N, C-alpha and C positions, 0 to 999 in steps of 0.2 A: 504494500500500500504506500501511496505517496503521502508525505506530511502536508501540513498547511501550505508550505511553499510550493508544493506540487512539483518538486524537482528531486530526482533520484539521489543526487549528491547530498542534498540536505538530509535525506533519510539515513545515509550511511556515514554521515559526519564529515564529508569532504567539502572543502571550500571550492568555490567556482574557479578561482585562479589555478587551483591544483589540477583541475580536469584536463586542460590542454596538455599539461606535462605527462599525465598518465596516458592519454590517447596517443601522444607522440611516441612514447616508448612502446606502446602496444602495437602500433602500426609500423611495419618495416618499410622504410623509405630509402631510396638510393641516396648515397652521399652526394652532397652538392659537388659540382665539378671542381671547385677550388680545393675542397678537402681531398678529393681523389687525386688531383694533381700534386698536392702536398705530400700525400702518402707515396705516390710514385717517385717523386723527387728524393724522398728519404730512402726508398728502396734502391734507387740508382746510386746514391752516395754509398750505401752499404756494399753494393755489388762492385763499385769502383774500388773501394778499399780492399775487398777480397781479391780483386784482379791485380791490384798493386802488390799485395803480398805474394800472390801466385808468381808474378814476374820475378820475384827475388828468390824463390825457392826452387828445388828440383821439379822438373815437369815429367812425372811418370805416374802410372797407376791411377788411383782415384783422383789425384790432383788434376789430371788432364780431363777426366770426366766431369769433375766439379766445374772446371773452367768452361767447358762446353755448355753445361747447363746454365751457367751465369750468362754466357753469351746469348743463348736462346731466350732467356728471360729478358735481357735487354732489348732484343728484337721485339718481343711481345709488348714490352712497355712502350717502345717507340710507336708501335702500331696502335696501341690504346690511346696514346697522347694525340696521334693523328686523328683518330676517330672523335675524340673530345673536341678538337679544334674544328673539325668538319661540321659538328653539330651547331656550332655558333654561327657559321656562315649562313647568310640569308638564302 
């Protein structure tokens, strides 16, 4: 049953400003483009550092495979960044 206010939130003791926060957390929304770009830039920095360390150490076995995976991931990131910028074009 609804209370005098006729609002579900007042029945369960939630304030109205609290409701948008709850709904926002319940509904899965894609990250804004700027947040996604920020995460990709951070990942690029991490991959770059790992590649720098790879260039200083022996290149055999799993190190070569790891380097190849990092290279493939950098290509994927570049493609994703291109797609993000293509979305903004009219």
